[in-house]
PDB file of N, CA, C, O and CB in Angstrom:
ATOM      1  N   MET A   1      -8.343   9.340 -13.524  1.00  0.00           N
ATOM      2  CA  MET A   1      -8.046   8.379 -12.464  1.00  0.00           C
ATOM      3  C   MET A   1      -8.111   6.970 -13.054  1.00  0.00           C
ATOM      4  O   MET A   1      -9.111   6.576 -13.654  1.00  0.00           O
ATOM      5  CB  MET A   1      -9.042   8.534 -11.262  1.00  0.00           C
ATOM      6  N   ASP A   2      -7.044   6.239 -12.871  1.00  0.00           N
ATOM      7  CA  ASP A   2      -6.988   4.863 -13.360  1.00  0.00           C
ATOM      8  C   ASP A   2      -7.423   3.943 -12.221  1.00  0.00           C
ATOM      9  O   ASP A   2      -6.609   3.545 -11.388  1.00  0.00           O
ATOM     10  CB  ASP A   2      -5.547   4.493 -13.876  1.00  0.00           C
ATOM     11  N   TYR A   3      -8.718   3.609 -12.195  1.00  0.00           N
ATOM     12  CA  TYR A   3      -9.284   2.809 -11.106  1.00  0.00           C
ATOM     13  C   TYR A   3      -8.670   1.419 -11.047  1.00  0.00           C
ATOM     14  O   TYR A   3      -8.402   0.892  -9.967  1.00  0.00           O
ATOM     15  CB  TYR A   3     -10.791   2.697 -11.265  1.00  0.00           C
ATOM     16  N   LYS A   4      -8.453   0.834 -12.210  1.00  0.00           N
ATOM     17  CA  LYS A   4      -7.864  -0.502 -12.246  1.00  0.00           C
ATOM     18  C   LYS A   4      -6.481  -0.491 -11.596  1.00  0.00           C
ATOM     19  O   LYS A   4      -6.148  -1.391 -10.825  1.00  0.00           O
ATOM     20  CB  LYS A   4      -7.771  -1.015 -13.699  1.00  0.00           C
ATOM     21  N   ALA A   5      -5.686   0.516 -11.903  1.00  0.00           N
ATOM     22  CA  ALA A   5      -4.351   0.621 -11.317  1.00  0.00           C
ATOM     23  C   ALA A   5      -4.432   0.833  -9.806  1.00  0.00           C
ATOM     24  O   ALA A   5      -3.675   0.224  -9.049  1.00  0.00           O
ATOM     25  CB  ALA A   5      -3.569   1.769 -11.970  1.00  0.00           C
ATOM     26  N   LEU A   6      -5.350   1.696  -9.369  1.00  0.00           N
ATOM     27  CA  LEU A   6      -5.510   1.936  -7.930  1.00  0.00           C
ATOM     28  C   LEU A   6      -5.840   0.638  -7.211  1.00  0.00           C
ATOM     29  O   LEU A   6      -5.190   0.292  -6.225  1.00  0.00           O
ATOM     30  CB  LEU A   6      -6.612   2.984  -7.669  1.00  0.00           C
ATOM     31  N   PHE A   7      -6.838  -0.077  -7.692  1.00  0.00           N
ATOM     32  CA  PHE A   7      -7.256  -1.278  -6.978  1.00  0.00           C
ATOM     33  C   PHE A   7      -6.231  -2.405  -7.106  1.00  0.00           C
ATOM     34  O   PHE A   7      -6.161  -3.271  -6.234  1.00  0.00           O
ATOM     35  CB  PHE A   7      -8.606  -1.747  -7.496  1.00  0.00           C
ATOM     36  N   TRP A   8      -5.445  -2.407  -8.166  1.00  0.00           N
ATOM     37  CA  TRP A   8      -4.340  -3.364  -8.253  1.00  0.00           C
ATOM     38  C   TRP A   8      -3.287  -3.017  -7.200  1.00  0.00           C
ATOM     39  O   TRP A   8      -2.755  -3.905  -6.534  1.00  0.00           O
ATOM     40  CB  TRP A   8      -3.710  -3.363  -9.683  1.00  0.00           C
ATOM     41  N   ASP A   9      -2.993  -1.736  -7.052  1.00  0.00           N
ATOM     42  CA  ASP A   9      -2.036  -1.314  -6.019  1.00  0.00           C
ATOM     43  C   ASP A   9      -2.548  -1.656  -4.623  1.00  0.00           C
ATOM     44  O   ASP A   9      -1.771  -2.064  -3.759  1.00  0.00           O
ATOM     45  CB  ASP A   9      -1.766   0.197  -6.122  1.00  0.00           C
ATOM     46  N   VAL A  10      -3.844  -1.492  -4.399  1.00  0.00           N
ATOM     47  CA  VAL A  10      -4.423  -1.854  -3.096  1.00  0.00           C
ATOM     48  C   VAL A  10      -4.282  -3.356  -2.874  1.00  0.00           C
ATOM     49  O   VAL A  10      -3.924  -3.792  -1.780  1.00  0.00           O
ATOM     50  CB  VAL A  10      -5.921  -1.428  -3.013  1.00  0.00           C
ATOM     51  N   TYR A  11      -4.559  -4.138  -3.891  1.00  0.00           N
ATOM     52  CA  TYR A  11      -4.394  -5.596  -3.785  1.00  0.00           C
ATOM     53  C   TYR A  11      -2.950  -5.942  -3.427  1.00  0.00           C
ATOM     54  O   TYR A  11      -2.704  -6.731  -2.515  1.00  0.00           O
ATOM     55  CB  TYR A  11      -4.798  -6.292  -5.110  1.00  0.00           C
ATOM     56  N   GLN A  12      -2.003  -5.351  -4.146  1.00  0.00           N
ATOM     57  CA  GLN A  12      -0.593  -5.626  -3.876  1.00  0.00           C
ATOM     58  C   GLN A  12      -0.219  -5.176  -2.464  1.00  0.00           C
ATOM     59  O   GLN A  12       0.570  -5.836  -1.787  1.00  0.00           O
ATOM     60  CB  GLN A  12       0.304  -4.925  -4.916  1.00  0.00           C
ATOM     61  N   TRP A  13      -0.782  -4.059  -2.023  1.00  0.00           N
ATOM     62  CA  TRP A  13      -0.535  -3.560  -0.677  1.00  0.00           C
ATOM     63  C   TRP A  13      -1.005  -4.571   0.366  1.00  0.00           C
ATOM     64  O   TRP A  13      -0.328  -4.779   1.373  1.00  0.00           O
ATOM     65  CB  TRP A  13      -1.236  -2.212  -0.468  1.00  0.00           C
ATOM     66  N   THR A  14      -2.161  -5.203   0.135  1.00  0.00           N
ATOM     67  CA  THR A  14      -2.652  -6.189   1.105  1.00  0.00           C
ATOM     68  C   THR A  14      -1.684  -7.367   1.210  1.00  0.00           C
ATOM     69  O   THR A  14      -1.514  -7.934   2.289  1.00  0.00           O
ATOM     70  CB  THR A  14      -4.059  -6.690   0.707  1.00  0.00           C
ATOM     71  N   GLN A  15      -1.061  -7.730   0.118  1.00  0.00           N
ATOM     72  CA  GLN A  15      -0.067  -8.791   0.162  1.00  0.00           C
ATOM     73  C   GLN A  15       1.148  -8.339   0.975  1.00  0.00           C
ATOM     74  O   GLN A  15       1.704  -9.112   1.755  1.00  0.00           O
ATOM     75  CB  GLN A  15       0.355  -9.198  -1.266  1.00  0.00           C
ATOM     76  N   GLN A  16       1.546  -7.099   0.787  1.00  0.00           N
ATOM     77  CA  GLN A  16       2.679  -6.548   1.528  1.00  0.00           C
ATOM     78  C   GLN A  16       2.360  -6.403   3.008  1.00  0.00           C
ATOM     79  O   GLN A  16       3.245  -6.552   3.852  1.00  0.00           O
ATOM     80  CB  GLN A  16       3.083  -5.200   0.952  1.00  0.00           C
ATOM     81  N   VAL A  17       1.093  -6.112   3.333  1.00  0.00           N
ATOM     82  CA  VAL A  17       0.680  -6.035   4.736  1.00  0.00           C
ATOM     83  C   VAL A  17       0.923  -7.374   5.417  1.00  0.00           C
ATOM     84  O   VAL A  17       1.445  -7.428   6.531  1.00  0.00           O
ATOM     85  CB  VAL A  17      -0.812  -5.629   4.854  1.00  0.00           C
ATOM     86  N   ASN A  18       0.543  -8.449   4.747  1.00  0.00           N
ATOM     87  CA  ASN A  18       0.753  -9.777   5.326  1.00  0.00           C
ATOM     88  C   ASN A  18       2.234 -10.027   5.589  1.00  0.00           C
ATOM     89  O   ASN A  18       2.598 -10.582   6.626  1.00  0.00           O
ATOM     90  CB  ASN A  18       0.190 -10.864   4.397  1.00  0.00           C
ATOM     91  N   GLU A  19       3.082  -9.622   4.658  1.00  0.00           N
ATOM     92  CA  GLU A  19       4.525  -9.794   4.820  1.00  0.00           C
ATOM     93  C   GLU A  19       5.046  -8.931   5.969  1.00  0.00           C
ATOM     94  O   GLU A  19       5.851  -9.389   6.780  1.00  0.00           O
ATOM     95  CB  GLU A  19       5.259  -9.440   3.513  1.00  0.00           C
ATOM     96  N   ALA A  20       4.587  -7.691   6.034  1.00  0.00           N
ATOM     97  CA  ALA A  20       5.039  -6.783   7.092  1.00  0.00           C
ATOM     98  C   ALA A  20       4.572  -7.262   8.462  1.00  0.00           C
ATOM     99  O   ALA A  20       5.312  -7.165   9.442  1.00  0.00           O
ATOM    100  CB  ALA A  20       4.527  -5.360   6.832  1.00  0.00           C
ATOM    101  N   ALA A  21       3.354  -7.777   8.532  1.00  0.00           N
ATOM    102  CA  ALA A  21       2.835  -8.298   9.808  1.00  0.00           C
ATOM    103  C   ALA A  21       3.642  -9.519  10.243  1.00  0.00           C
ATOM    104  O   ALA A  21       3.936  -9.672  11.429  1.00  0.00           O
ATOM    105  CB  ALA A  21       1.329  -8.666   9.685  1.00  0.00           C
ATOM    106  N   ALA A  22       4.000 -10.380   9.309  1.00  0.00           N
ATOM    107  CA  ALA A  22       4.798 -11.558   9.639  1.00  0.00           C
ATOM    108  C   ALA A  22       6.206 -11.151  10.074  1.00  0.00           C
ATOM    109  O   ALA A  22       6.784 -11.753  10.979  1.00  0.00           O
ATOM    110  CB  ALA A  22       4.867 -12.516   8.434  1.00  0.00           C
ATOM    111  N   ARG A  23       6.743 -10.137   9.427  1.00  0.00           N
ATOM    112  CA  ARG A  23       8.107  -9.681   9.714  1.00  0.00           C
ATOM    113  C   ARG A  23       8.188  -8.958  11.054  1.00  0.00           C
ATOM    114  O   ARG A  23       9.090  -9.222  11.849  1.00  0.00           O
ATOM    115  CB  ARG A  23       8.602  -8.762   8.600  1.00  0.00           C
ATOM    116  N   HIS A  24       7.249  -8.048  11.307  1.00  0.00           N
ATOM    117  CA  HIS A  24       7.328  -7.189  12.489  1.00  0.00           C
ATOM    118  C   HIS A  24       6.379  -7.604  13.604  1.00  0.00           C
ATOM    119  O   HIS A  24       6.692  -7.434  14.782  1.00  0.00           O
ATOM    120  CB  HIS A  24       7.041  -5.771  12.101  1.00  0.00           C
ATOM    121  N   GLY A  25       5.211  -8.153  13.237  1.00  0.00           N
ATOM    122  CA  GLY A  25       4.143  -8.366  14.203  1.00  0.00           C
ATOM    123  C   GLY A  25       3.297  -7.103  14.280  1.00  0.00           C
ATOM    124  O   GLY A  25       3.822  -5.990  14.252  1.00  0.00           O
ATOM    125  N   MET A  26       1.996  -7.282  14.375  1.00  0.00           N
ATOM    126  CA  MET A  26       1.099  -6.120  14.378  1.00  0.00           C
ATOM    127  C   MET A  26       1.246  -5.267  15.634  1.00  0.00           C
ATOM    128  O   MET A  26       0.847  -4.103  15.636  1.00  0.00           O
ATOM    129  CB  MET A  26      -0.338  -6.578  14.246  1.00  0.00           C
ATOM    130  N   GLN A  27       1.805  -5.824  16.689  1.00  0.00           N
ATOM    131  CA  GLN A  27       1.978  -5.068  17.916  1.00  0.00           C
ATOM    132  C   GLN A  27       3.190  -4.140  17.860  1.00  0.00           C
ATOM    133  O   GLN A  27       3.355  -3.284  18.729  1.00  0.00           O
ATOM    134  CB  GLN A  27       2.109  -6.011  19.083  1.00  0.00           C
ATOM    135  N   ASN A  28       4.019  -4.303  16.865  1.00  0.00           N
ATOM    136  CA  ASN A  28       5.258  -3.547  16.754  1.00  0.00           C
ATOM    137  C   ASN A  28       5.014  -2.187  16.101  1.00  0.00           C
ATOM    138  O   ASN A  28       4.370  -2.111  15.055  1.00  0.00           O
ATOM    139  CB  ASN A  28       6.293  -4.341  15.953  1.00  0.00           C
ATOM    140  N   PRO A  29       5.521  -1.114  16.707  1.00  0.00           N
ATOM    141  CA  PRO A  29       5.373   0.212  16.090  1.00  0.00           C
ATOM    142  C   PRO A  29       5.956   0.296  14.672  1.00  0.00           C
ATOM    143  O   PRO A  29       5.495   1.096  13.857  1.00  0.00           O
ATOM    144  CB  PRO A  29       6.041   1.251  16.964  1.00  0.00           C
ATOM    145  N   GLU A  30       6.965  -0.528  14.381  1.00  0.00           N
ATOM    146  CA  GLU A  30       7.535  -0.532  13.024  1.00  0.00           C
ATOM    147  C   GLU A  30       6.495  -0.952  11.991  1.00  0.00           C
ATOM    148  O   GLU A  30       6.477  -0.435  10.874  1.00  0.00           O
ATOM    149  CB  GLU A  30       8.751  -1.471  12.954  1.00  0.00           C
ATOM    150  N   PHE A  31       5.632  -1.889  12.367  1.00  0.00           N
ATOM    151  CA  PHE A  31       4.565  -2.301  11.464  1.00  0.00           C
ATOM    152  C   PHE A  31       3.653  -1.118  11.156  1.00  0.00           C
ATOM    153  O   PHE A  31       3.352  -0.849   9.993  1.00  0.00           O
ATOM    154  CB  PHE A  31       3.757  -3.463  12.071  1.00  0.00           C
ATOM    155  N   TRP A  32       3.217  -0.418  12.186  1.00  0.00           N
ATOM    156  CA  TRP A  32       2.280   0.694  11.992  1.00  0.00           C
ATOM    157  C   TRP A  32       2.944   1.863  11.270  1.00  0.00           C
ATOM    158  O   TRP A  32       2.279   2.605  10.548  1.00  0.00           O
ATOM    159  CB  TRP A  32       1.724   1.162  13.339  1.00  0.00           C
ATOM    160  N   GLN A  33       4.251   2.030  11.462  1.00  0.00           N
ATOM    161  CA  GLN A  33       4.965   3.060  10.699  1.00  0.00           C
ATOM    162  C   GLN A  33       4.973   2.686   9.224  1.00  0.00           C
ATOM    163  O   GLN A  33       4.772   3.543   8.363  1.00  0.00           O
ATOM    164  CB  GLN A  33       6.417   3.238  11.224  1.00  0.00           C
ATOM    165  N   TRP A  34       5.207   1.403   8.927  1.00  0.00           N
ATOM    166  CA  TRP A  34       5.166   0.946   7.540  1.00  0.00           C
ATOM    167  C   TRP A  34       3.774   1.174   6.955  1.00  0.00           C
ATOM    168  O   TRP A  34       3.647   1.621   5.815  1.00  0.00           O
ATOM    169  CB  TRP A  34       5.555  -0.547   7.445  1.00  0.00           C
ATOM    170  N   VAL A  35       2.725   0.870   7.731  1.00  0.00           N
ATOM    171  CA  VAL A  35       1.354   1.081   7.260  1.00  0.00           C
ATOM    172  C   VAL A  35       1.147   2.559   6.917  1.00  0.00           C
ATOM    173  O   VAL A  35       0.630   2.883   5.848  1.00  0.00           O
ATOM    174  CB  VAL A  35       0.323   0.619   8.333  1.00  0.00           C
ATOM    175  N   ALA A  36       1.545   3.440   7.811  1.00  0.00           N
ATOM    176  CA  ALA A  36       1.365   4.879   7.574  1.00  0.00           C
ATOM    177  C   ALA A  36       2.137   5.333   6.340  1.00  0.00           C
ATOM    178  O   ALA A  36       1.603   6.049   5.493  1.00  0.00           O
ATOM    179  CB  ALA A  36       1.817   5.687   8.800  1.00  0.00           C
ATOM    180  N   ASP A  37       3.378   4.920   6.246  1.00  0.00           N
ATOM    181  CA  ASP A  37       4.211   5.336   5.108  1.00  0.00           C
ATOM    182  C   ASP A  37       3.666   4.796   3.788  1.00  0.00           C
ATOM    183  O   ASP A  37       3.600   5.519   2.795  1.00  0.00           O
ATOM    184  CB  ASP A  37       5.657   4.864   5.306  1.00  0.00           C
ATOM    185  N   SER A  38       3.280   3.530   3.784  1.00  0.00           N
ATOM    186  CA  SER A  38       2.840   2.912   2.528  1.00  0.00           C
ATOM    187  C   SER A  38       1.453   3.419   2.100  1.00  0.00           C
ATOM    188  O   SER A  38       1.202   3.579   0.905  1.00  0.00           O
ATOM    189  CB  SER A  38       2.814   1.384   2.676  1.00  0.00           C
ATOM    190  N   THR A  39       0.567   3.668   3.045  1.00  0.00           N
ATOM    191  CA  THR A  39      -0.734   4.218   2.657  1.00  0.00           C
ATOM    192  C   THR A  39      -0.569   5.635   2.131  1.00  0.00           C
ATOM    193  O   THR A  39      -1.225   6.022   1.163  1.00  0.00           O
ATOM    194  CB  THR A  39      -1.714   4.201   3.849  1.00  0.00           C
ATOM    195  N   GLY A  40       0.298   6.405   2.761  1.00  0.00           N
ATOM    196  CA  GLY A  40       0.575   7.754   2.272  1.00  0.00           C
ATOM    197  C   GLY A  40       1.147   7.747   0.869  1.00  0.00           C
ATOM    198  O   GLY A  40       0.806   8.592   0.041  1.00  0.00           O
ATOM    199  N   ALA A  41       2.023   6.781   0.609  1.00  0.00           N
ATOM    200  CA  ALA A  41       2.639   6.690  -0.718  1.00  0.00           C
ATOM    201  C   ALA A  41       1.592   6.387  -1.790  1.00  0.00           C
ATOM    202  O   ALA A  41       1.638   6.951  -2.883  1.00  0.00           O
ATOM    203  CB  ALA A  41       3.733   5.607  -0.727  1.00  0.00           C
ATOM    204  N   ILE A  42       0.656   5.504  -1.479  1.00  0.00           N
ATOM    205  CA  ILE A  42      -0.395   5.200  -2.465  1.00  0.00           C
ATOM    206  C   ILE A  42      -1.261   6.435  -2.704  1.00  0.00           C
ATOM    207  O   ILE A  42      -1.590   6.751  -3.847  1.00  0.00           O
ATOM    208  CB  ILE A  42      -1.276   4.009  -1.987  1.00  0.00           C
ATOM    209  N   CYS A  43      -1.627   7.124  -1.641  1.00  0.00           N
ATOM    210  CA  CYS A  43      -2.443   8.332  -1.816  1.00  0.00           C
ATOM    211  C   CYS A  43      -1.710   9.367  -2.673  1.00  0.00           C
ATOM    212  O   CYS A  43      -2.301   9.968  -3.571  1.00  0.00           O
ATOM    213  CB  CYS A  43      -2.804   8.941  -0.445  1.00  0.00           C
ATOM    214  N   ARG A  44      -0.434   9.567  -2.393  1.00  0.00           N
ATOM    215  CA  ARG A  44       0.339  10.541  -3.186  1.00  0.00           C
ATOM    216  C   ARG A  44       0.454  10.093  -4.644  1.00  0.00           C
ATOM    217  O   ARG A  44       0.387  10.915  -5.557  1.00  0.00           O
ATOM    218  CB  ARG A  44       1.750  10.733  -2.580  1.00  0.00           C
ATOM    219  N   LYS A  45       0.630   8.777  -4.858  1.00  0.00           N
ATOM    220  CA  LYS A  45       0.745   8.257  -6.232  1.00  0.00           C
ATOM    221  C   LYS A  45      -0.469   8.655  -7.063  1.00  0.00           C
ATOM    222  O   LYS A  45      -0.353   8.904  -8.263  1.00  0.00           O
ATOM    223  CB  LYS A  45       0.897   6.720  -6.222  1.00  0.00           C
ATOM    224  N   TYR A  46      -1.629   8.713  -6.424  1.00  0.00           N
ATOM    225  CA  TYR A  46      -2.866   9.066  -7.118  1.00  0.00           C
ATOM    226  C   TYR A  46      -3.276  10.511  -6.822  1.00  0.00           C
ATOM    227  O   TYR A  46      -4.458  10.856  -6.835  1.00  0.00           O
ATOM    228  CB  TYR A  46      -3.993   8.107  -6.714  1.00  0.00           C
ATOM    229  N   ASN A  47      -2.272  11.340  -6.557  1.00  0.00           N
ATOM    230  CA  ASN A  47      -2.471  12.788  -6.369  1.00  0.00           C
ATOM    231  C   ASN A  47      -3.528  13.098  -5.311  1.00  0.00           C
ATOM    232  O   ASN A  47      -4.324  14.025  -5.460  1.00  0.00           O
ATOM    233  CB  ASN A  47      -2.872  13.437  -7.690  1.00  0.00           C
ATOM    234  N   ASP A  48      -3.520  12.307  -4.248  1.00  0.00           N
ATOM    235  CA  ASP A  48      -4.476  12.494  -3.149  1.00  0.00           C
ATOM    236  C   ASP A  48      -5.926  12.545  -3.637  1.00  0.00           C
ATOM    237  O   ASP A  48      -6.752  13.287  -3.106  1.00  0.00           O
ATOM    238  CB  ASP A  48      -4.151  13.774  -2.391  1.00  0.00           C
ATOM    239  N   HIS A  49      -6.208  11.747  -4.648  1.00  0.00           N
ATOM    240  CA  HIS A  49      -7.578  11.618  -5.138  1.00  0.00           C
ATOM    241  C   HIS A  49      -8.448  11.129  -3.984  1.00  0.00           C
ATOM    242  O   HIS A  49      -8.036  10.258  -3.218  1.00  0.00           O
ATOM    243  CB  HIS A  49      -7.659  10.639  -6.366  1.00  0.00           C
ATOM    244  N   ARG A  50      -9.620  11.674  -3.862  1.00  0.00           N
ATOM    245  CA  ARG A  50     -10.494  11.346  -2.730  1.00  0.00           C
ATOM    246  C   ARG A  50     -10.765   9.839  -2.608  1.00  0.00           C
ATOM    247  O   ARG A  50     -10.821   9.314  -1.496  1.00  0.00           O
ATOM    248  CB  ARG A  50     -11.814  12.090  -2.869  1.00  0.00           C
ATOM    249  N   LEU A  51     -10.931   9.154  -3.718  1.00  0.00           N
ATOM    250  CA  LEU A  51     -11.171   7.718  -3.671  1.00  0.00           C
ATOM    251  C   LEU A  51      -9.956   6.980  -3.110  1.00  0.00           C
ATOM    252  O   LEU A  51     -10.108   6.058  -2.308  1.00  0.00           O
ATOM    253  CB  LEU A  51     -11.515   7.190  -5.067  1.00  0.00           C
ATOM    254  N   ALA A  52      -8.770   7.370  -3.520  1.00  0.00           N
ATOM    255  CA  ALA A  52      -7.556   6.720  -3.004  1.00  0.00           C
ATOM    256  C   ALA A  52      -7.443   6.932  -1.498  1.00  0.00           C
ATOM    257  O   ALA A  52      -7.124   6.002  -0.757  1.00  0.00           O
ATOM    258  CB  ALA A  52      -6.292   7.269  -3.718  1.00  0.00           C
ATOM    259  N   ILE A  53      -7.701   8.142  -1.052  1.00  0.00           N
ATOM    260  CA  ILE A  53      -7.630   8.433   0.381  1.00  0.00           C
ATOM    261  C   ILE A  53      -8.657   7.613   1.148  1.00  0.00           C
ATOM    262  O   ILE A  53      -8.326   6.978   2.149  1.00  0.00           O
ATOM    263  CB  ILE A  53      -7.850   9.931   0.640  1.00  0.00           C
ATOM    264  N   LYS A  54      -9.898   7.626   0.681  1.00  0.00           N
ATOM    265  CA  LYS A  54     -10.953   6.884   1.379  1.00  0.00           C
ATOM    266  C   LYS A  54     -10.663   5.383   1.382  1.00  0.00           C
ATOM    267  O   LYS A  54     -10.916   4.705   2.378  1.00  0.00           O
ATOM    268  CB  LYS A  54     -12.319   7.154   0.726  1.00  0.00           C
ATOM    269  N   GLN A  55     -10.142   4.869   0.290  1.00  0.00           N
ATOM    270  CA  GLN A  55      -9.815   3.446   0.212  1.00  0.00           C
ATOM    271  C   GLN A  55      -8.743   3.099   1.239  1.00  0.00           C
ATOM    272  O   GLN A  55      -8.868   2.108   1.958  1.00  0.00           O
ATOM    273  CB  GLN A  55      -9.341   3.071  -1.209  1.00  0.00           C
ATOM    274  N   MET A  56      -7.698   3.907   1.309  1.00  0.00           N
ATOM    275  CA  MET A  56      -6.609   3.583   2.228  1.00  0.00           C
ATOM    276  C   MET A  56      -7.013   3.808   3.680  1.00  0.00           C
ATOM    277  O   MET A  56      -6.558   3.078   4.560  1.00  0.00           O
ATOM    278  CB  MET A  56      -5.378   4.416   1.897  1.00  0.00           C
ATOM    279  N   VAL A  57      -7.852   4.795   3.950  1.00  0.00           N
ATOM    280  CA  VAL A  57      -8.370   4.968   5.312  1.00  0.00           C
ATOM    281  C   VAL A  57      -9.160   3.730   5.715  1.00  0.00           C
ATOM    282  O   VAL A  57      -9.018   3.232   6.831  1.00  0.00           O
ATOM    283  CB  VAL A  57      -9.260   6.241   5.416  1.00  0.00           C
ATOM    284  N   MET A  58      -9.989   3.238   4.809  1.00  0.00           N
ATOM    285  CA  MET A  58     -10.760   2.043   5.097  1.00  0.00           C
ATOM    286  C   MET A  58      -9.839   0.855   5.380  1.00  0.00           C
ATOM    287  O   MET A  58     -10.109   0.070   6.289  1.00  0.00           O
ATOM    288  CB  MET A  58     -11.699   1.724   3.932  1.00  0.00           C
ATOM    289  N   MET A  59      -8.771   0.719   4.622  1.00  0.00           N
ATOM    290  CA  MET A  59      -7.855  -0.393   4.826  1.00  0.00           C
ATOM    291  C   MET A  59      -7.167  -0.293   6.189  1.00  0.00           C
ATOM    292  O   MET A  59      -6.993  -1.303   6.871  1.00  0.00           O
ATOM    293  CB  MET A  59      -6.812  -0.435   3.706  1.00  0.00           C
ATOM    294  N   VAL A  60      -6.779   0.903   6.582  1.00  0.00           N
ATOM    295  CA  VAL A  60      -6.140   1.084   7.891  1.00  0.00           C
ATOM    296  C   VAL A  60      -7.136   0.779   9.003  1.00  0.00           C
ATOM    297  O   VAL A  60      -6.782   0.133   9.989  1.00  0.00           O
ATOM    298  CB  VAL A  60      -5.589   2.525   8.042  1.00  0.00           C
ATOM    299  N   GLU A  61      -8.374   1.234   8.856  1.00  0.00           N
ATOM    300  CA  GLU A  61      -9.400   0.930   9.858  1.00  0.00           C
ATOM    301  C   GLU A  61      -9.606  -0.579   9.970  1.00  0.00           C
ATOM    302  O   GLU A  61      -9.773  -1.105  11.070  1.00  0.00           O
ATOM    303  CB  GLU A  61     -10.732   1.627   9.500  1.00  0.00           C
ATOM    304  N   TRP A  62      -9.596  -1.262   8.849  1.00  0.00           N
ATOM    305  CA  TRP A  62      -9.726  -2.710   8.856  1.00  0.00           C
ATOM    306  C   TRP A  62      -8.559  -3.352   9.609  1.00  0.00           C
ATOM    307  O   TRP A  62      -8.765  -4.270  10.403  1.00  0.00           O
ATOM    308  CB  TRP A  62      -9.799  -3.247   7.419  1.00  0.00           C
ATOM    309  N   LEU A  63      -7.332  -2.874   9.363  1.00  0.00           N
ATOM    310  CA  LEU A  63      -6.175  -3.406  10.085  1.00  0.00           C
ATOM    311  C   LEU A  63      -6.301  -3.163  11.587  1.00  0.00           C
ATOM    312  O   LEU A  63      -5.958  -4.024  12.397  1.00  0.00           O
ATOM    313  CB  LEU A  63      -4.882  -2.773   9.558  1.00  0.00           C
ATOM    314  N   GLU A  64      -6.795  -1.988  11.945  1.00  0.00           N
ATOM    315  CA  GLU A  64      -6.983  -1.683  13.367  1.00  0.00           C
ATOM    316  C   GLU A  64      -7.984  -2.646  13.996  1.00  0.00           C
ATOM    317  O   GLU A  64      -7.794  -3.088  15.129  1.00  0.00           O
ATOM    318  CB  GLU A  64      -7.458  -0.229  13.552  1.00  0.00           C
ATOM    319  N   GLU A  65      -9.043  -2.972  13.268  1.00  0.00           N
ATOM    320  CA  GLU A  65     -10.031  -3.931  13.771  1.00  0.00           C
ATOM    321  C   GLU A  65      -9.414  -5.318  13.940  1.00  0.00           C
ATOM    322  O   GLU A  65      -9.666  -5.994  14.937  1.00  0.00           O
ATOM    323  CB  GLU A  65     -11.239  -4.004  12.822  1.00  0.00           C
ATOM    324  N   VAL A  66      -8.614  -5.739  12.973  1.00  0.00           N
ATOM    325  CA  VAL A  66      -7.940  -7.032  13.067  1.00  0.00           C
ATOM    326  C   VAL A  66      -7.028  -7.041  14.298  1.00  0.00           C
ATOM    327  O   VAL A  66      -7.009  -8.008  15.059  1.00  0.00           O
ATOM    328  CB  VAL A  66      -7.123  -7.327  11.771  1.00  0.00           C
ATOM    329  N   TYR A  67      -6.291  -5.976  14.478  1.00  0.00           N
ATOM    330  CA  TYR A  67      -5.379  -5.864  15.622  1.00  0.00           C
ATOM    331  C   TYR A  67      -6.141  -5.939  16.941  1.00  0.00           C
ATOM    332  O   TYR A  67      -5.746  -6.667  17.852  1.00  0.00           O
ATOM    333  CB  TYR A  67      -4.585  -4.551  15.549  1.00  0.00           C
ATOM    334  N   GLU A  68      -7.223  -5.192  17.038  1.00  0.00           N
ATOM    335  CA  GLU A  68      -8.023  -5.201  18.268  1.00  0.00           C
ATOM    336  C   GLU A  68      -8.615  -6.586  18.528  1.00  0.00           C
ATOM    337  O   GLU A  68      -8.669  -7.038  19.672  1.00  0.00           O
ATOM    338  CB  GLU A  68      -9.149  -4.155  18.185  1.00  0.00           C
ATOM    339  N   LYS A  69      -9.049  -7.240  17.486  1.00  0.00           N
ATOM    340  CA  LYS A  69      -9.609  -8.592  17.634  1.00  0.00           C
ATOM    341  C   LYS A  69      -8.539  -9.554  18.140  1.00  0.00           C
ATOM    342  O   LYS A  69      -8.813 -10.388  19.003  1.00  0.00           O
ATOM    343  CB  LYS A  69     -10.190  -9.097  16.287  1.00  0.00           C
ATOM    344  N   GLN A  70      -7.325  -9.443  17.610  1.00  0.00           N
ATOM    345  CA  GLN A  70      -6.219 -10.290  18.055  1.00  0.00           C
ATOM    346  C   GLN A  70      -5.892 -10.049  19.523  1.00  0.00           C
ATOM    347  O   GLN A  70      -5.522 -10.970  20.250  1.00  0.00           O
ATOM    348  CB  GLN A  70      -4.980 -10.042  17.198  1.00  0.00           C
ATOM    349  N   ARG A  71      -6.032  -8.809  19.942  1.00  0.00           N
ATOM    350  CA  ARG A  71      -5.750  -8.449  21.327  1.00  0.00           C
ATOM    351  C   ARG A  71      -6.903  -8.824  22.252  1.00  0.00           C
ATOM    352  O   ARG A  71      -6.773  -8.745  23.474  1.00  0.00           O
ATOM    353  CB  ARG A  71      -5.465  -6.959  21.432  1.00  0.00           C
ATOM    354  N   GLY A  72      -8.021  -9.230  21.678  1.00  0.00           N
ATOM    355  CA  GLY A  72      -9.162  -9.599  22.482  1.00  0.00           C
ATOM    356  C   GLY A  72     -10.074  -8.429  22.801  1.00  0.00           C
ATOM    357  O   GLY A  72     -10.923  -8.509  23.689  1.00  0.00           O
ATOM    358  N   GLY A  73      -9.887  -7.330  22.056  1.00  0.00           N
ATOM    359  CA  GLY A  73     -10.694  -6.143  22.274  1.00  0.00           C
ATOM    360  C   GLY A  73     -11.881  -6.111  21.354  1.00  0.00           C
ATOM    361  O   GLY A  73     -12.253  -7.120  20.754  1.00  0.00           O
ATOM    362  N   ALA A  74     -12.472  -4.944  21.248  1.00  0.00           N
ATOM    363  CA  ALA A  74     -13.633  -4.746  20.373  1.00  0.00           C
ATOM    364  C   ALA A  74     -13.170  -4.740  18.927  1.00  0.00           C
ATOM    365  O   ALA A  74     -11.978  -4.615  18.644  1.00  0.00           O
ATOM    366  CB  ALA A  74     -14.378  -3.422  20.714  1.00  0.00           C
ATOM    367  N   GLY A  75     -14.104  -4.874  18.035  1.00  0.00           N
ATOM    368  CA  GLY A  75     -13.780  -4.809  16.601  1.00  0.00           C
ATOM    369  C   GLY A  75     -14.342  -5.993  15.877  1.00  0.00           C
ATOM    370  O   GLY A  75     -14.936  -6.893  16.470  1.00  0.00           O
ATOM    371  N   GLY A  76     -14.136  -5.976  14.547  1.00  0.00           N
ATOM    372  CA  GLY A  76     -14.808  -6.976  13.766  1.00  0.00           C
ATOM    373  C   GLY A  76     -13.956  -7.901  13.059  1.00  0.00           C
ATOM    374  O   GLY A  76     -14.451  -8.790  12.366  1.00  0.00           O
TER     375      GLY A  76
END
């Protein structure tokens, strides 16, 4: 497992998240479809290594919290 490559890909993904959110808006289902597709692609790139999966799950949970906070709901 190339940890440096994984975390570089995660970093690049966070940059792409910002672009996708600006393009679609977090309330748009297209944004969440992009999130699902792109997180799946990273996991597959690393052969569904447990660390890659856990990292991307954490990132999606973080996005969900940001979304809920923007909506005025619970979250951090």
